[in-house]
MMTF fields as JSON, N, C-alpha, C and O atoms, coordinates in Angstrom:
{
  "mmtfVersion": "1.0.0",
  "mmtfProducer": "UNKNOWN",
  "numBonds": 503,
  "numAtoms": 504,
  "numGroups": 126,
  "numChains": 1,
  "numModels": 1,
  "chainsPerModel": [1],
  "groupsPerChain": [126],
  "chainIdList": ["A"],
  "bondAtomList": [4, 2, 8, 6, 12, 10, 16, 14, 20, 18, 24, 22, 28, 26, 32, 30, 36, 34, 40, 38, 44, 42, 48, 46, 52, 50, 56, 54, 60, 58, 64, 62, 68, 66, 72, 70, 76, 74, 80, 78, 84, 82, 88, 86, 92, 90, 96, 94, 100, 98, 104, 102, 108, 106, 112, 110, 116, 114, 120, 118, 124, 122, 128, 126, 132, 130, 136, 134, 140, 138, 144, 142, 148, 146, 152, 150, 156, 154, 160, 158, 164, 162, 168, 166, 172, 170, 176, 174, 180, 178, 184, 182, 188, 186, 192, 190, 196, 194, 200, 198, 204, 202, 208, 206, 212, 210, 216, 214, 220, 218, 224, 222, 228, 226, 232, 230, 236, 234, 240, 238, 244, 242, 248, 246, 252, 250, 256, 254, 260, 258, 264, 262, 268, 266, 272, 270, 276, 274, 280, 278, 284, 282, 288, 286, 292, 290, 296, 294, 300, 298, 304, 302, 308, 306, 312, 310, 316, 314, 320, 318, 324, 322, 328, 326, 332, 330, 336, 334, 340, 338, 344, 342, 348, 346, 352, 350, 356, 354, 360, 358, 364, 362, 368, 366, 372, 370, 376, 374, 380, 378, 384, 382, 388, 386, 392, 390, 396, 394, 400, 398, 404, 402, 408, 406, 412, 410, 416, 414, 420, 418, 424, 422, 428, 426, 432, 430, 436, 434, 440, 438, 444, 442, 448, 446, 452, 450, 456, 454, 460, 458, 464, 462, 468, 466, 472, 470, 476, 474, 480, 478, 484, 482, 488, 486, 492, 490, 496, 494, 500, 498],
  "bondOrderList": [1, 1, 1, 1, 1, 1, 1, 1, 1, 1, 1, 1, 1, 1, 1, 1, 1, 1, 1, 1, 1, 1, 1, 1, 1, 1, 1, 1, 1, 1, 1, 1, 1, 1, 1, 1, 1, 1, 1, 1, 1, 1, 1, 1, 1, 1, 1, 1, 1, 1, 1, 1, 1, 1, 1, 1, 1, 1, 1, 1, 1, 1, 1, 1, 1, 1, 1, 1, 1, 1, 1, 1, 1, 1, 1, 1, 1, 1, 1, 1, 1, 1, 1, 1, 1, 1, 1, 1, 1, 1, 1, 1, 1, 1, 1, 1, 1, 1, 1, 1, 1, 1, 1, 1, 1, 1, 1, 1, 1, 1, 1, 1, 1, 1, 1, 1, 1, 1, 1, 1, 1, 1, 1, 1, 1],
  "groupList": [{"groupName": "UNK", "atomNameList": ["N", "CA", "C", "O"], "elementList": ["N", "C", "C", "O"], "formalChargeList": [0, 0, 0, 0], "bondAtomList": [1, 0, 2, 1, 3, 2], "bondOrderList": [1, 1, 2], "singleLetterCode": "X", "chemCompType": "L-PEPTIDE LINKING"}],
  "groupTypeList": [0, 0, 0, 0, 0, 0, 0, 0, 0, 0, 0, 0, 0, 0, 0, 0, 0, 0, 0, 0, 0, 0, 0, 0, 0, 0, 0, 0, 0, 0, 0, 0, 0, 0, 0, 0, 0, 0, 0, 0, 0, 0, 0, 0, 0, 0, 0, 0, 0, 0, 0, 0, 0, 0, 0, 0, 0, 0, 0, 0, 0, 0, 0, 0, 0, 0, 0, 0, 0, 0, 0, 0, 0, 0, 0, 0, 0, 0, 0, 0, 0, 0, 0, 0, 0, 0, 0, 0, 0, 0, 0, 0, 0, 0, 0, 0, 0, 0, 0, 0, 0, 0, 0, 0, 0, 0, 0, 0, 0, 0, 0, 0, 0, 0, 0, 0, 0, 0, 0, 0, 0, 0, 0, 0, 0, 0],
  "groupIdList": [1, 2, 3, 4, 5, 6, 7, 8, 9, 10, 11, 12, 13, 14, 15, 16, 17, 18, 19, 20, 21, 22, 23, 24, 25, 26, 27, 28, 29, 30, 31, 32, 33, 34, 35, 36, 37, 38, 39, 40, 41, 42, 43, 44, 45, 46, 47, 48, 49, 50, 51, 52, 53, 54, 55, 56, 57, 58, 59, 60, 61, 62, 63, 64, 65, 66, 67, 68, 69, 70, 71, 72, 73, 74, 75, 76, 77, 78, 79, 80, 81, 82, 83, 84, 85, 86, 87, 88, 89, 90, 91, 92, 93, 94, 95, 96, 97, 98, 99, 100, 101, 102, 103, 104, 105, 106, 107, 108, 109, 110, 111, 112, 113, 114, 115, 116, 117, 118, 119, 120, 121, 122, 123, 124, 125, 126],
  "secStructList": [7, 7, 7, 7, 7, 7, 1, 1, 1, 7, 7, 7, 1, 1, 7, 6, 6, 6, 2, 2, 2, 2, 2, 2, 2, 1, 1, 1, 1, 5, 7, 2, 2, 2, 2, 2, 2, 2, 6, 6, 6, 1, 1, 2, 2, 2, 2, 6, 1, 1, 7, 5, 7, 7, 7, 7, 7, 1, 1, 1, 7, 7, 7, 7, 1, 7, 5, 7, 7, 7, 7, 7, 7, 7, 7, 6, 6, 2, 2, 2, 2, 6, 6, 6, 6, 6, 6, 6, 6, 6, 1, 7, 7, 3, 3, 3, 3, 3, 3, 7, 7, 7, 6, 6, 1, 7, 1, 6, 6, 7, 1, 1, 7, 7, 3, 3, 3, 3, 3, 7, 7, 7, 7, 7, 7, 7],
  "xCoordList": [-27.843, -29.077, -28.166, -27.084, -29.434, -29.201, -29.254, -29.772, -28.784, -29.444, -29.035, -28.172, -30.194, -30.024, -29.223, -28.748, -29.134, -28.427, -29.413, -30.573, -28.771, -29.807, -29.625, -28.474, -30.38, -30.241, -29.411, -29.132, -28.001, -27.29, -26.313, -26.221, -25.626, -24.532, -23.162, -22.662, -22.466, -20.968, -20.911, -19.822, -21.369, -21.162, -19.705, -18.693, -20.426, -18.851, -18.511, -19.249, -17.944, -18.002, -19.01, -19.325, -19.084, -19.549, -19.638, -18.878, -21.286, -22.737, -21.724, -20.945, -22.697, -22.091, -23.181, -23.288, -24.739, -25.864, -25.004, -25.735, -24.47, -24.292, -23.058, -22.963, -21.99, -20.65, -21.374, -20.924, -22.547, -22.059, -22.816, -22.759, -23.718, -24.528, -24.004, -24.33, -22.388, -21.901, -20.616, -20.19, -20.262, -19.226, -19.99, -19.558, -21.327, -21.975, -21.781, -21.148, -22.805, -22.447, -21.694, -21.761, -20.949, -18.721, -18.431, -17.794, -18.557, -17.831, -18.742, -18.48, -19.595, -21.371, -21.817, -23.029, -21.309, -21.695, -20.404, -19.335, -20.795, -19.499, -20.063, -21.089, -19.096, -19.138, -19.617, -19.588, -20.178, -19.819, -18.142, -17.943, -17.384, -16.007, -15.826, -15.984, -15.459, -15.179, -15.413, -14.634, -16.555, -16.672, -17.126, -17.591, -16.976, -16.121, -15.472, -15.244, -13.934, -12.663, -12.531, -11.848, -13.294, -13.117, -13.651, -12.963, -14.733, -14.86, -14.244, -14.296, -13.734, -12.3, -11.573, -10.739, -11.125, -10.241, -10.322, -9.483, -11.575, -12.012, -12.461, -12.817, -12.253, -12.245, -11.225, -11.293, -10.007, -8.41, -8.363, -7.987, -8.751, -8.142, -8.235, -7.537, -10.181, -10.706, -9.622, -8.773, -9.608, -9.151, -7.087, -6.423, -6.26, -5.885, -5.506, -4.358, -6.071, -6.598, -6.445, -5.331, -7.957, -8.706, -7.448, -7.395, -6.192, -4.654, -4.671, -4.805, -4.391, -3.462, -2.487, -2.375, -1.258, 0.082, -0.239, -0.299, -0.439, -0.849, -0.331, 0.486, -0.79, 0.518, 2.205, 1.847, 2.71, 3.769, 3.318, 2.807, 3.774, 3.817, 4.914, 4.88, 5.796, 7.292, 8.264, 7.843, 9.452, 9.836, 9.36, 8.233, 10.369, 10.759, 10.324, 10.08, 10.192, 10.589, 9.504, 8.407, 9.586, 8.642, 7.909, 8.525, 6.196, 5.919, 5.259, 4.346, 5.931, 5.788, 5.13, 4.882, 4.325, 3.407, 2.16, 1.875, 1.598, 0.273, -0.646, -0.601, -1.625, -2.825, -4.078, -4.212, -4.821, -5.645, -6.744, -6.579, -7.636, -8.991, -9.128, -8.176, -9.605, -9.936, -11.283, -12.329, -10.984, -13.637, -13.619, -12.955, -14.174, -14.602, -14.639, -14.565, -14.694, -15.309, -16.851, -17.164, -17.092, -18.734, -18.449, -18.092, -18.682, -17.975, -18.533, -18.918, -18.339, -19.02, -20.656, -21.597, -20.717, -21.732, -23.071, -24.203, -22.582, -23.421, -23.376, -24.139, -21.87, -22.237, -22.487, -21.467, -23.266, -23.914, -25.469, -26.343, -25.512, -26.983, -27.831, -28.958, -27.225, -26.775, -27.156, -27.592, -26.791, -26.951, -28.133, -27.82, -28.797, -29.543, -30.67, -30.987, -31.063, -31.901, -31.956, -32.629, -31.12, -31.025, -31.708, -32.41, -31.512, -32.066, -33.526, -33.944, -34.908, -35.284, -35.83, -36.587, -35.483, -35.513, -36.092, -37.021, -35.329, -35.221, -34.613, -35.171, -33.295, -32.439, -31.249, -30.522, -31.238, -30.356, -30.877, -32.072, -29.793, -30.43, -29.262, -28.044, -29.79, -28.78, -27.958, -28.579, -26.998, -26.784, -27.102, -27.916, -25.856, -25.201, -24.826, -24.796, -24.505, -24.451, -22.912, -22.709, -21.698, -20.71, -19.543, -19.038, -19.498, -19.26, -17.631, -16.909, -16.839, -16.118, -15.028, -15.386, -13.866, -12.738, -11.769, -10.831, -12.054, -11.114, -10.014, -9.733, -9.031, -8.037, -7.05, -6.233, -6.987, -6.652, -6.807, -6.395, -7.611, -8.176, -8.784, -7.851, -9.882, -10.36, -11.255, -11.679, -11.942, -13.67, -13.125, -14.158, -12.274, -12.501, -13.17, -13.133, -14.015, -14.328, -15.366, -15.482, -16.393, -17.502, -17.741, -17.037, -19.438, -19.574, -20.387, -20.862, -20.263, -20.032, -19.341, -20.233, -18.832, -17.996, -19.418, -20.311, -19.133, -20.137, -20.644, -19.676, -21.312, -21.021, -20.943, -21.157, -20.618, -20.571, -21.783, -22.371, -22.072, -23.07, -22.979, -22.834, -23.148, -22.362, -24.105, -25.121, -23.748, -24.962, -24.769, -23.551, -25.177, -25.748, -26.951, -28.057, -26.661, -28.116, -28.79, -28.358, -30.852, -31.119, -31.437, -31.424, -32.013, -32.362, -33.615, -34.495, -34.041, -35.69, -36.168, -35.589, -37.662, -38.127, -38.918, -39.854, -38.933, -39.81, -40.815, -41.55],
  "yCoordList": [-3.505, -2.701, -1.332, -0.785, -1.407, -0.068, 1.227, 1.758, 2.053, 3.188, 4.736, 4.806, 5.516, 6.25, 7.377, 7.823, 7.839, 9.797, 10.218, 9.984, 11.265, 13.096, 13.842, 13.793, 14.585, 16.05, 16.229, 15.796, 17.242, 18.586, 17.464, 16.299, 19.14, 18.51, 18.208, 19.331, 17.574, 17.275, 15.62, 15.234, 14.993, 13.642, 12.788, 12.869, 12.353, 11.391, 9.811, 9.176, 9.695, 7.963, 6.851, 5.661, 7.196, 6.13, 7.124, 8.003, 6.757, 8.04, 7.311, 6.421, 8.84, 7.712, 7.559, 7.978, 7.029, 6.114, 4.839, 3.862, 4.63, 3.48, 2.917, 1.753, 3.992, 3.744, 3.524, 2.413, 3.692, 3.432, 2.166, 1.525, 1.803, 0.383, -0.539, -1.711, 0.195, -1.184, -1.729, -2.857, -0.537, -0.883, -1.035, -0.12, -1.905, -1.762, -3.955, -4.855, -3.924, -4.707, -5.988, -7.165, -4.843, -5.452, -5.383, -6.415, -4.556, -4.549, -5.282, -6.307, -4.927, -5.518, -4.032, -3.826, -3.364, -2.48, -1.214, -1.355, -0.262, 0.849, 2.154, 2.209, 2.969, 5.021, 5.405, 4.788, 6.601, 7.491, 8.358, 8.793, 8.333, 8.945, 7.958, 8.096, 6.775, 5.64, 5.766, 6.4, 5.145, 5.574, 6.425, 6.116, 7.348, 9.352, 9.073, 9.229, 8.168, 7.904, 7.556, 8.148, 6.359, 5.628, 6.022, 6.256, 6.212, 6.5, 7.825, 8.288, 8.122, 9.436, 9.184, 10.008, 7.534, 6.97, 5.648, 4.886, 5.89, 4.885, 5.759, 5.314, 7.6, 8.624, 9.009, 9.407, 9.229, 8.534, 7.547, 7.574, 6.698, 5.591, 5.033, 4.461, 5.317, 5.754, 6.839, 6.418, 8.071, 8.822, 8.649, 9.605, 7.455, 8.027, 6.033, 5.696, 5.32, 5.043, 5.471, 5.598, 6.0, 7.179, 7.712, 7.616, 8.4, 9.267, 8.716, 7.54, 10.541, 10.059, 10.749, 11.883, 9.847, 11.392, 12.389, 11.992, 13.631, 15.015, 14.271, 13.381, 14.585, 15.148, 15.955, 16.706, 15.951, 17.121, 17.311, 16.701, 18.532, 19.927, 20.977, 22.104, 20.142, 20.76, 21.779, 22.919, 21.512, 23.581, 22.562, 22.261, 22.308, 21.858, 20.349, 19.802, 19.685, 18.878, 17.593, 17.679, 16.785, 16.031, 15.548, 15.053, 15.949, 14.844, 13.908, 13.619, 13.101, 11.786, 11.272, 10.067, 12.888, 11.819, 12.305, 13.193, 10.891, 10.924, 12.102, 12.443, 12.677, 13.633, 12.61, 11.763, 12.944, 12.473, 13.112, 14.323, 12.78, 14.051, 14.556, 14.223, 14.924, 15.095, 15.128, 15.57, 14.69, 14.335, 15.529, 15.286, 16.347, 16.922, 16.222, 15.252, 15.763, 15.362, 15.445, 16.488, 15.137, 15.708, 15.538, 14.468, 17.342, 17.502, 15.712, 14.607, 16.16, 14.84, 15.256, 14.484, 16.382, 16.911, 16.411, 16.015, 16.561, 16.061, 14.361, 13.948, 13.495, 12.612, 12.153, 11.511, 12.12, 12.254, 12.209, 11.374, 13.051, 13.299, 12.301, 11.942, 11.846, 10.895, 9.132, 8.225, 9.221, 8.404, 8.555, 7.848, 8.929, 9.995, 9.599, 8.41, 10.127, 9.618, 9.021, 9.185, 7.551, 5.774, 5.189, 4.214, 6.075, 4.838, 5.881, 5.55, 7.076, 7.403, 6.121, 5.212, 6.181, 5.379, 3.894, 3.299, 3.374, 2.11, 0.808, -0.282, 1.144, 0.657, 0.146, -0.753, 1.493, 1.922, 1.407, 1.407, 0.961, 1.067, 1.33, 1.199, 1.618, 2.265, 0.738, -0.081, 0.63, -1.152, -0.685, -1.077, 0.49, 0.842, 1.973, 3.048, 1.79, 3.242, 2.862, 1.958, 4.192, 3.299, 5.237, 6.022, 5.366, 6.145, 6.773, 6.348, 7.567, 8.315, 8.369, 9.045, 7.538, 8.186, 9.282, 9.522, 9.89, 11.398, 11.434, 12.255, 10.7, 10.117, 11.044, 11.163, 11.622, 13.55, 14.958, 16.049, 14.595, 16.04, 16.196, 16.691, 16.16, 16.867, 17.254, 18.057, 16.934, 17.164, 17.874, 17.755, 18.34, 19.149, 20.476, 21.552, 19.838, 21.37, 21.574, 22.329, 19.848, 19.362, 18.596, 17.874, 19.08, 18.629, 17.285, 17.07, 16.316, 14.932, 14.223, 13.979, 13.978, 13.287, 12.716, 11.936, 13.557, 12.959, 11.045, 10.46, 10.618, 9.239, 9.266, 10.207, 8.057, 7.641, 6.679, 6.026, 6.575, 5.583, 4.81, 4.994, 3.784, 2.601, 1.797, 1.224, 2.099, 1.546, 0.375, 0.216, -0.316, -1.282, -1.701, -1.33, -2.901, -2.729, -3.893, -4.957, -3.138, -3.516, -4.673, -4.952, -5.971, -6.941, -7.047, -6.48, -7.818, -8.37, -8.863, -9.845, -8.42, -9.41, -10.33, -9.907, -11.301, -12.52, -13.236, -14.147],
  "zCoordList": [84.925, 85.387, 84.058, 83.846, 83.587, 82.175, 82.206, 81.224, 83.236, 83.039, 81.202, 80.327, 81.557, 80.92, 81.128, 82.172, 79.762, 80.029, 80.453, 80.112, 81.695, 81.252, 80.27, 79.834, 79.695, 79.915, 80.194, 81.312, 79.199, 79.603, 80.828, 81.213, 81.064, 81.894, 81.606, 81.54, 81.445, 81.473, 81.288, 81.713, 81.009, 80.609, 82.096, 82.792, 81.789, 82.621, 81.747, 80.993, 81.932, 81.396, 82.558, 82.533, 82.84, 84.894, 85.51, 85.916, 85.563, 86.058, 87.47, 87.811, 87.988, 90.019, 90.229, 91.381, 89.717, 90.66, 89.454, 89.611, 88.952, 88.44, 89.135, 89.524, 89.269, 90.418, 91.199, 91.475, 92.144, 93.412, 93.687, 94.737, 92.35, 93.018, 92.597, 92.788, 91.444, 91.473, 92.433, 92.68, 92.8, 93.963, 95.094, 95.795, 96.097, 97.071, 96.584, 97.137, 95.2, 94.363, 95.01, 95.364, 94.88, 94.584, 95.938, 96.149, 97.338, 98.713, 99.303, 99.933, 99.182, 99.975, 101.062, 101.009, 101.676, 102.411, 102.228, 101.634, 102.78, 102.152, 103.287, 103.967, 103.165, 103.604, 102.582, 101.518, 102.8, 101.811, 101.084, 99.95, 102.076, 101.788, 101.014, 99.801, 101.565, 100.892, 99.523, 98.811, 99.026, 98.089, 97.092, 95.995, 97.496, 96.61, 96.504, 95.304, 97.369, 96.995, 95.851, 95.016, 95.637, 94.764, 93.88, 92.887, 93.836, 92.209, 91.448, 90.309, 92.494, 91.809, 91.682, 91.306, 91.913, 91.527, 90.062, 89.582, 89.809, 88.938, 87.524, 86.434, 88.115, 86.958, 86.768, 85.605, 87.204, 87.073, 86.205, 85.033, 86.819, 85.044, 84.27, 83.433, 84.776, 82.619, 82.068, 81.281, 82.4, 81.284, 81.713, 81.312, 82.483, 81.631, 81.161, 81.453, 80.753, 79.836, 78.943, 78.435, 78.231, 77.534, 76.823, 75.597, 77.672, 77.01, 75.83, 75.489, 74.707, 73.849, 73.744, 74.211, 72.805, 72.745, 71.614, 70.45, 71.93, 70.804, 69.815, 70.051, 68.508, 67.954, 67.15, 66.243, 67.196, 66.971, 65.628, 64.689, 65.995, 65.155, 64.62, 64.126, 64.928, 64.966, 65.452, 65.653, 65.651, 66.699, 68.181, 68.575, 68.602, 70.111, 70.332, 69.257, 71.228, 72.118, 71.559, 72.11, 70.872, 70.702, 72.373, 73.317, 72.291, 73.551, 73.493, 72.719, 74.762, 75.298, 75.8, 75.818, 76.795, 78.042, 76.933, 76.13, 77.591, 77.133, 77.906, 79.088, 76.649, 77.993, 77.708, 76.825, 78.627, 78.972, 79.304, 79.456, 79.443, 79.292, 80.698, 81.404, 81.008, 82.983, 83.206, 82.733, 83.825, 84.492, 85.961, 86.969, 85.857, 87.387, 88.197, 87.444, 89.192, 89.93, 90.722, 91.295, 90.716, 92.068, 93.269, 93.762, 94.254, 95.07, 96.332, 95.95, 97.556, 98.512, 98.618, 98.437, 98.889, 99.494, 98.078, 98.358, 96.757, 96.114, 95.229, 94.356, 96.041, 95.875, 97.316, 97.568, 98.398, 99.465, 98.827, 99.062, 98.191, 97.719, 96.732, 97.075, 95.437, 95.499, 95.814, 95.104, 97.053, 97.598, 98.781, 99.739, 98.896, 99.957, 98.094, 98.114, 97.111, 96.346, 95.804, 94.786, 96.116, 95.398, 96.21, 95.94, 98.1, 99.476, 99.208, 100.317, 98.564, 99.006, 97.571, 97.911, 96.464, 95.367, 95.929, 95.381, 97.196, 97.572, 97.19, 97.061, 97.025, 96.245, 96.525, 96.101, 97.9, 98.326, 99.84, 100.137, 100.772, 102.55, 103.935, 103.819, 104.873, 105.59, 106.219, 106.897, 105.975, 106.969, 108.672, 109.508, 108.676, 109.845, 110.396, 109.798, 111.621, 112.156, 113.006, 113.817, 112.343, 113.471, 114.166, 113.363, 115.373, 115.644, 115.265, 116.166, 114.338, 113.884, 115.749, 116.713, 115.716, 116.582, 116.395, 117.155, 115.385, 114.786, 115.073, 115.946, 114.576, 115.303, 115.166, 116.08, 114.339, 113.807, 114.518, 114.126, 115.835, 115.752, 114.688, 114.055, 113.748, 113.548, 113.684, 112.852, 114.68, 115.084, 116.943, 117.602, 117.656, 118.183, 118.374, 117.778, 119.798, 118.734, 120.024, 120.99, 119.14, 118.58, 119.708, 120.414, 119.706, 121.06, 121.751, 122.866, 120.182, 119.793, 118.839, 118.027, 118.623, 117.265, 116.414, 116.74, 115.102, 114.213, 113.625, 113.139, 113.645, 113.605, 111.551, 110.786, 111.305, 109.988, 109.412, 110.273, 108.5, 107.797, 106.517, 105.309, 107.455, 106.504, 105.146, 105.539, 103.839, 102.822, 102.441, 102.363, 102.227, 101.424, 100.811, 101.205, 99.31, 98.655, 99.104, 99.548, 98.734, 99.334, 98.725, 97.527, 100.614, 99.927, 99.413, 100.061, 98.085, 98.252, 99.006, 99.471, 99.634, 99.484, 99.156, 98.477, 99.334, 98.489, 99.526, 99.145]
}
């Protein structure tokens, strides 16, 4: 699937939309935080692969560490919004909902712990 880049903004080598669709195609189903973490790791890998050694300009030690162009990650809520847009377009659907356990006490004081929503690619109806 080819996606047209939109005007303006800081372009990343891999669009969020393209990554989400590819990740769900490869893994079947996933929750938003899992996809968000994987997207950040993927951007780091792309930056490391494209790293260059800066030219030596005399004086001091020669730089031996590659310089990588760092990409700004989308925040979790922006990533969540992109998944919501894909769901509105009918490309992605909610697969299941699971209660979170709150193992580290991060949901202390909540009336009820939040739910984790798993998404998958929408199956075409023939």
